[in-house]
N, C-alpha and C positions, 0 to 999 in steps of 0.2 A: 153073705148079705149082695156082696159086689157078684157074684156068680148067679144070683137070682136076676140081677135088674140087667147084668150082661144077657142069660139067658131070653129075657121079656124084650131090650132093645138092643142087638148083637150092633146094630149102626144107628146109633142117634140122629146124627145128623140128616141121615137118611128119614128117617121117621118124622123129623122137625119139620124137613122141607115139604115131604108127601104131603102132613096136614095141613100148612099153609096153603101149598099149592091147592090143595083139595077144598079147602075154604074162598079161598081167591076165585076158582072155577066156579064154585056154587053158589055165588051173590044172587039175590037175597039170600041169607042162609038160615035155617031153622036148626032146632034141636035133632031132626031127623041126619041134616048135613054134617055137622060135628060127631053124630055117632057114626056115621060113614068114613068120616075122616080118621076119627082115631081105629076104628077096623083097618084101613086099608094102613097107614100111620104102625100100626103093629105087625101086620100079616106082611104086608112087601119086604121087609127087611129077615124077615124066618124064610123066604124063598130067596133069597140073598145070600143066606146062611147056608142053605143046602148046596148053592150053586158054587161056593167057597172061591171067590174073586180073590185073586193075587192081588197083595197090598202094592200101592203105587208108592212108587219111590222115586222124589224128586231130589235130582242130584246136585243142580244149580237152582235156589229159588231168585235170585235176580235174574237169573236167562229168562225166567216168568216174566218179572217186570219188565222187560225189554221184549220180548215177544207181545205183552198184551200192549205197549207201547206202540209197536210197530203194526201190530194188527189195526190199531184205534187208527193209526194215520194214513195205512191202507184202505180199509172202508170208509174213510169219509172220500178219499181220490176216486176208488170205484163208482160209488155211490153219486159221485158228480159226473164222472165219464158216463156212465149208464145212462142218468138220467139224459145226459145229451143226446146222448144215441137216439133215445124211444123218444123226444121229444122233435128228434128231425133235426136235429143244429150241428151233424155232422154231415157237410155235403159232402166226403169222399166216400167211394164205395166203400160198406162196411162188409168183410164175411167171417160170420162165424163157423165154427167148426171144431171136430175132436184133436186132442193132441194125446199123443202115448207119453208116458213121463215117469223113465225108470228112476226107479227112488231107491236110497240105500238102508232108509231106517225097516228097523226088525221090530222094533216095540211097537205091542198092539194098542198100549196108550197112545204113543204119540203118533200113530196111524189114525188112529178115533180124532184125535184132536186138529189134525191134518185135513182131516175128511170136513170136519166141520167148519176150519176155518175158508175151506175150498167151496163147500154150498153154500157158506153163510156169506160170502162176499160176493156184492151184486156182477152179473156178469160172467162168473164160472159157477159150474156144478160136476162133483164128484160121482163120476157116473159109475166104474168099474175099477176094482183091485184085484189083481193076480198075484196071489202070494207065491206063487212058485216062481214066477218071472219077476216080483216085486215090481211091475209096470203098473201104474194109475194112467185109467182112462178116463179124461177130464175135456167138459165141453166150455167152449169159450164163445162169448157174444159177440168179441171182439179181436178177430184172430191175424193180428199181424204179421208177426214170425213166431214159430214154434219154437226155434230156441231160446228166445226169450222169456219164455212161459217157463221151460225148463229150467232155465237158469234164475227164473224170479223164484220157482216154486223150491228149490233145493236154496238157493242162498238166503233167502229171507226168512223160509220159516221149516225146511228140515234140517238145516243144522243146527238152529236154534232149540228144535222138539228133540234132536238126538243130545243135545247137551244138558237138556231138562230130564229127560228119559233115557237112559244109557243102557 
């Protein structure tokens, strides 16, 4: 019985998440939306099963909590700073630009998390990653010093992500 359930729902959390998200995006929903949500929730995990993603191994769960706390604080600061720039309250000359940042991290899950962190933080955008040279090209709205950005990214995020995803 367990094998049958695992065959139908190889990734149960993904199925539940897809079902809920589909219904949230389809409001007001009726029987047709529920039917499509069930179909999507059953078929997409089957595709994921074919792709055979490797299991994510989190080495230090407490580091996840530290990362989330650090990210929340940095996001609030970044939102504030970006809002001041956009509203014109910064009198000094603002310079935006691109920064090339060498990364030590090789784990694809850690790199994906770093991409989400950089892109979701106001004022920064992940532009490109060269896996051969392990170099990130990042756009920064308020570029003061490139070395500061390299240090911030490495010390605040990359080092923690490397603890979480060895």
